[in-house]
N, C-alpha and C positions, 0 to 999 in steps of 0.2 A: 661591366662586370656591376656584379649585384653588391651594393655596400650598406651597412646597416650601423647607425651613429646612436650611441647611448649619451645623450649630452641632454644635462639635467641644468639649464639655468639659475642661478637665486632669481627672486621678486624681482628684485632692481634690475638685475641684467636682461630679464624675461620683458620688461616694461619697452627695451630699444630694440626688440623682435617687434612688438604689437607696433610704436610707432613707425617703424619701420615699411610697414603695411597700411598705415592709415591713409587719410585723403589729403593731409594739409599739412603738416611737418617737414619741412625741408632741411632744418638746423635741430640738432641735439647734441648737448653738452652733457657727457656722464662722467662723473667722478667728483671731488671736493674731497679726498682724502688717499692715504695710500692705505694698502689694505683692503680695499672695496671691489675688488674682483673687474676693473677697467680694463688690463691689457688684455685677459681672457676674454673677456667678452667681445672686444674690439677682433683679438683674432678669432674667435669663435665665427661673429657674423660675416668675416670677410671669407675665411674659407668655406661656410654653408651657403653664402650665397654662390659665390663661384662653382662650386657642385651642382647646384639647383639649375643655374642657367647656362646654359653652353654658349661659350662666344663671348660672355659681358667683360669689360675694363674697369678695374677696380683701381683707385689711387692712395696709395696708402702715404701718407706725408708726415714730417715728423720734422724741427729744426736742422739737422745736421742728419746726415745719412750714418755717419759713424754712427750715434745713438741709437740710430733708426737699426741699424744691424747689431749692434752689441745689444739690445734691449726688446722692442718690439719683437724681431725678429725670432725670437729665442722663445715667444709667446706664441708665435705662430707656430715653430718648430713640435710645440709640446703639446698644442691642438693636434699637427700631425699624429704624434704618437700616440696620443690617448684615442684619437678615432680610427689609429690602425690605418692609418694612411700611408701606403711604402712608396715606393718611387713610381710604380704603378699608377699612381694618381696625379702624379706632378714631377716637374724639376724645376730646381732653383739656380737659375744663374746670375752666381754674384756679381760678377764684372759686369752684367747687364742690369743687376737689380729689378731681375723680373722672374715672378714664378708663374711657370705656363702649365693650367693643369690637362688631364688630357682628353678635356673636353673642350679644351681651348679660349677656358677663359682663363684671365691674367691677372694679378694684384702688382702693380709697379709702384716701385719705391719713389718716392720724390722729396727731395731736398727744399726747404722753406725755408732756408738762412739768407738775412738781408745782404746780400754783394754791392758795395758801393757804386759799383760800375752798371749795375743791374736795376736801378729802385724800384723799375714798374714791373718785375718780374720776368719780364719778355721770354724769358728760356721756358716759359711754361705756356706760351702760345700755342705750338703744334701740340698739345696733349687732348687727348679726347677719352675720357669715362666715363660710365655709365653713372657710378656714385664714387665717393670717396669719404676718408677718415684720416684725422689728424691725431696724432697720440702727443700728450702732454701740449694744448693746444697753448697756454699759458709762457709757453717759450716762444710761439712763434711771431714773426713781426704779423702787423692787423692786415697789413696791404697785402703780403702774401698770401693771409688766408683769401682774401678778397677775390686773389686772382685766380686762384688753386678752385674756387667755389663756380668761379666762370666755365672752367672746364669741365663741370660734372652736368649729368643730363647730356653728353653729347653723342654716348655710344648707345646704340641697341636698347634705347629708352622703349620706345613705340613698340618694339617686338617684345620686349620681357615684360612690361608694364611697371617695371621699377622707376621710381621718382631720382630725378638727380640730387641724392641727399646728401648732406655733409653731417659726418659724426665725427665729435670733439671729444676728446676725454681730459684730461685737469688733474691738475691739485690746486690748493687755493693760493689767490696770488693776487692781491689787493690793486697792483699797479696794470692789470693785464685787459685788453679788452674784456676778454673773457667774465671777467668781474663787472666791469660797466655795461657790456650789452645783453649778459644773460643772468649770470645770478642775485646783481642787484634787483631787475628788473622782477623777476622770478619772485624775489624775498617781497616787494611790493603789491605782488599779484598785476604786474603791467607786461608780463613777456608778449610779444607779437606772437598772433594765431599761427607761426609757422614753424617757433620759434620752440622748445621743450627743451628745461632744464632737467637733471636726475640726479638729487644729493644724495651720492653712494658712502657711507660710513664703514669700515670693517665688519661692524656689528651684522652688517648687511650680507656680508660673503662668508658663509657656511661652510667653506671649504679651506679656509685657513687652516695653515698646522698649528697644531697645539704650542700653546706659548709664544704665537705669535706676537701678539699684542702685549703679554704681559713682556716680551722683550723691550719693543717698542715704547713702553712707560717708563722701563729700564735706564733707557739709552737716550732717549731725546731729555731737549731741555723743555720746561713748562710750557713756554711759548708756542715750542714745536708740538708738543703734544695737542694743545690745543687747536693748532693750525689742522696738524696733518692727521690725528687721528679723531678730533671733534671735530674737523669740517667749519671752523670758526673763520669767516672769511675776513670780517673786518679786524683779524688780530695778525692777518697773513704779510708784518712787513718784512721786506726785504734787506739784504745787507746794503747798508750805504744809504738809507734810507731817511732823509733829512727829517721829515716829520712822520709821525707815529699817528697812525689813526686812533689812538683813545687822546692825544693831545690834540688832532685835528677837531676833536669835537666840542674841546673847549672853546673854539672860536665861536660856537651856538649856543655856547650856556648864557640862559641868563640869569641863573642865579650868581653867577659874577659879576662882580662892580670893578666896571673897568670906568675909573674917572676921565671928564674932559678935559680938555688940552689945548693945543693952537689948531687952529685950519690950516690941514694944509692937502695940498692936490700932486699926487705922484702919476705917472703916464708911461703907456707903453707904445712907444709911438709904431705904428706898421710901416712896413719898410716896401714888403713885396705884396701885400693887401689890401684894399682899401677899407679899412679900418684899424681903429685903434682905441687902446683901454684906457678911461680917465679913474682913480677913487678920489673918493674926497673921503678925508680923516678929520675926525673929534682928537685930539691925543693917539690914542692908538683903538680906535674904535673908525671902521670903516662904514661912514652913514652912507657912501653912495655908490653906485659904479656904473659907468656909464660907457655904453659901446657906442663909440662912433665910424660913420662911415661916408662916405661922399654925399651921399646925398641931403647931409644935413651943413653941408658948407664945410668950410677948412678947418682942419684943426686946432688951430691957433685960435681961430675966431670961437670957439666951442669952450678952448679954456678961457679964453679970457671975460668969458658971458658966465663961465662957472666960479671963476674967480670972484666976480661982481659979485654974483648972489651968495658967494658962501665969506665975503670979504677977506678972500684970501689973499696977502701981500705976495709979490713977486719972489721976495727972497724963502718962500715956505712952498715954491714949486719947482718939482723935480720930473726930467723926466729921460728916455732913453736916445742917447745923443749919436747914437751909431746910425747911419743913413740917412732917412729925410729927416729924422731929429735934430739934426744938427743943422735945421735953418730957423730953429724954435731962439735962440740964442738972441738974435736982434728983435724977436718981440719979445722976452722975456731976458733984458740983458742982468737983471741980477738972479736969475734961479738958478737951479741947480743942474747941469749937465753930467748925464752919467753915461760912462764909458766900461761897457762890460768887460774889457779885456784892460781897463787900465789899472793904475797902481792902487791896492789896499789901500783905505785911510790910516787904517793902522798898524797895517805889515804884521799882522798875526800870524802868519805861513801860510796865506793864501793865494792861490796861483793867481786871481786877480780882484778886481771890485764886484764881480757877480757874485763870485762866492762867496767875500765877507757878508755883502748882503746878506744873501739867503740864510749864513750861518747864523744871522744877528737875528731874523726873523723866527727861525725854529727856538732860537732859545727864547724870544718871546713868547711865541705859542705855546711853548713845552709850561711856560711857567703860565700861563692865562692870564697873558697881560694884553690878549688882542681881541678884539669882537668884532665881529661882520652884524653889522647892524642893518645893513640893505636888504633887501629882500628879493628872494627868487634866483639868488647863485649857488645856493649851496652844493646841487650837485657838480655843478663847471671847477666851483674852488675842491672841493673835495676830491676829486679826480684829478685838477692840476697838480697837488702838491704832493699826490700821491708818486708821481714820477720823476720829483725833482730830489735826484740822489748823487753822490759824490761817488769817487772812483776808488776799489779798493785799497787800493796803495798810491801814497804821494808822491809826485814826481818832483824831482830836484827839490824833498823836502816840504812841498809846499802842498795845499789840501786842493784838489779841483774836482769841481763839477764834470757829471756827465757829458756829452758834446748834447746842444740844441737838438739835433736831428735823432738822438736815441729818444729824446724826449718826446718829441714828435711821432716817434714809431710807437711808442707804449700806449700814446694817448691819442695818436689821430689827428692830433691838431697842436698848434703851437700852445705851451702854457699863458696866456697873453697875459689873465689876470696873476694870477702866480708873481712872474715878474712886476707888474706894478704895484703888487704887495712888496716885492724884497725890496726896489726901487724906492717906496718910503722909508727903509731903514736907514736910508743916508744923514736922516735929519738926529739920530740916534746915536753915530758914532763920534766917537773922543772927539775930534777934531773940528765941530762943529756946534756953531753958536746956538744954544740952546735959551727956552727959557728958564726962569728957577722952578716953575710948576713941571717941567719937565724932568729938571736935574734931581728934584727930588723923587721921583716916580720912579727914573729906570737907573737900578742899582749897578754901576761898574765896578 
């Protein structure tokens, strides 16, 4: 069958097609706003390559199959229609989630939602793909993305010369791995040689319907317009996020004068790993951050050494007492044990003590009362605070944080520094004895 396709991609869309054929890129992210033509680009390259190379298999993934079928598949069907592809060229089996082309190439729909019973995504183990795409990658669990990527470059790559490439689309989301692994390194000129990021905006898409952008301007809030139309990732705060990006910037603002105060220590004690985080505070200034592992001796020895160095009294030391931390009470009998699921100190509608501590930290950060003096930790702290969220609805009229496992999924690690920062707030809750200078500084 002879087929002529009249396809004229935008300049930004065309970059994807060029990257597809280069010699080094194996990961590319396209997007950063709505209306940038990302879904149509994704559908176009999928269909074009399947028509071009007989017998290849391409993985088309999204967080859920429901969203994949309701949205991404619509774009694929739009491409079929505009390119004049009738049922002579393809068959879509909605039950199996496979589009089979007349030349035996396939597009296979893949769900990457996180399932607690399958945390390692073993269900993807038997899949073999030539290359793959993930639509709306900021919605996907990072572990799912990584496992999906191991299934690429496994089918007819030598015969076709196609790289085991992963193409991802997205809207701005500062709490996602896309921000951490692609957008921020791109902005700083630090992307790895095999990675590319293409910032595409509605103004880059000359195929938008008349009035589309103006309609969005009239319906979106100011922050939504800046995020979804202007592609401003730094403003992409999501619902339930405790620490807004502009407030977190205040942690590093040298023009803000945060007075000295009592020297204190707060610790996040490791339970399943061989390290813990220790923070040294001067009032509400974090002056040192120490990452302790087993090679540096026991945790309590390091804590005693730091307490002596900074003249910190036992009553001014606190730690996570869940897990191995419970043994520290014998070393610091007058110190403050923190039980994450314990009763809130002020009983102000929080589900547990940890939620209360985090909300107190967010209050201080928003007011510009906390400073980080310790150098070399900004990236980690910015990333960790971005994933601290509360659930959209209060359970039993109690404010509750999302689970630690959810935070780990978004971050790719445990937010240990953020936890240690929150623990430091135990000295600023009403029932705690404080010095006169502390009381004058903190407005309850």
